[in-house]
C-alpha positions, 0 to 999 in steps of 0.5 A: 653564634653571638650574632644570633644571640644579638639578633634575638635580643634586638628582636625581643627589645623591638617586640617589647617596645611595640607592645608598650606603644600599643598599650599606651595607645589603648590607655589613651582610648580608655582615658578619652572614653572615660572623660567623655562619659564624665562630661556626658554625665554618665558617671561622676567626675566633675571637673576631671571629665574635661581634663581626661577628655583632653589628656586621652588624645595626648596620650594616644598621639603624643606619648608614643611619638615621644617614646619612639624619639627617645628610644632612637636617641638611646640607640643611634 
């Protein structure tokens, strides 16, 4: 019985982490497009556009990797 509860808890943690990573990637895409629209002059943003245009891919690629490494370090 206890094994089943631990399995369910581990599955819930894994699902939460998966969706967290997916949300971060989606946010990275949104930030990139927002920055691109600012750079193109479609919306006002000034100097913030290029910053967002660079920060978006970092958010998409780097943050999920760093989070996964942190989570692996917490639970060896």
